[in-house]
C-alpha positions, 0 to 999 in steps of 0.5 A: 252667042255662037256655040247656042246659034251651032246648036240651033242650026243643028236642031235644024239639020236634023229635023229636016233630015228627020222629015225625010223618013216621016213615015219611019218616026215615032213621036211620044208624049210625057209627064213627070217630076224635076227636082232642081240644084241651083248651085252659085258660082258667084260666092252666094247660096243657091236654092232648091225649087222642085215642080213637074214637067211636060216632054214631047220628042220625035225617034228616028230608026237610027236612033237619033231623036229630039226632044222637047222640055217644058219645067216649072217650079218652085221654092220658097223660103222663110226671112226678115225684110223691111217693107218701111213700117219696120222688119217682120217676117218675108216669105221668099218665093221664087218661080222657074220656067224652064223650056228646052229642045236637046237632040241627041241619039238612043243606043239600044233602041230595041232592047229594055233598057236604053240609054240616052246622051243629049245636047241643046238650048233651053230657054231659063226664066225666074222670078223672086219675090218677098212677101210680107206676113204682116203688112201684105207688100210683094216686092219683086226682086228678081225677073230675070230672063237667058239662054244657055247650052244644055247637056244630059243623060239619061235612061228609057226601060219600057217596051210598045208603048208605055216607057219610063225616062230617067234623066238629068240635065246640066244647064251650066252657067246662067246668069241672074242679073239682079240688085238686090245680090249687085251684079250678076250672080252664076248659076249651074243649074242641074235637074234630076226627070222622072218621067212617065213616057208614051210612045206611039 
């Protein structure tokens, strides 16, 4: 918890510093595609949701930056379960939401290709439910929230207003409590982002 408080403190300190030079700050908004990989550290299996995300950022003349990201993704698999009448095919649907704030630094700020490194905190929510193909019965087996640290690196390509962002983030030690698994399951989450960024 102290690591998360420290990261948030750094974000607020940087925000205050940037606001002092607001006339020089450039803001941006963007949207794109995200491919996520949940790797289990608890002996189970992971899953691979895909979806989209939206982002907003602020860039100072020094290269320091703040970025907000919100991710919406989903994964579906098939299986067999018993909701009472007997075994039947089921659809397993996972919905994942992620909101993250990070601070970072952009190198070669005036160049065509600009490397980026960043870190911060992410709030994650995962829901997972089974739906019977014959009975139509649905049962939610996971409804979990957690806050974790995140690290990332990427590259921004473009000039003036129109830019392409390629970025990879890593959220370690994401814990999902679920009676279905007999206790906590720990995941490492890796996200690959491809986005269009418009900078004002």
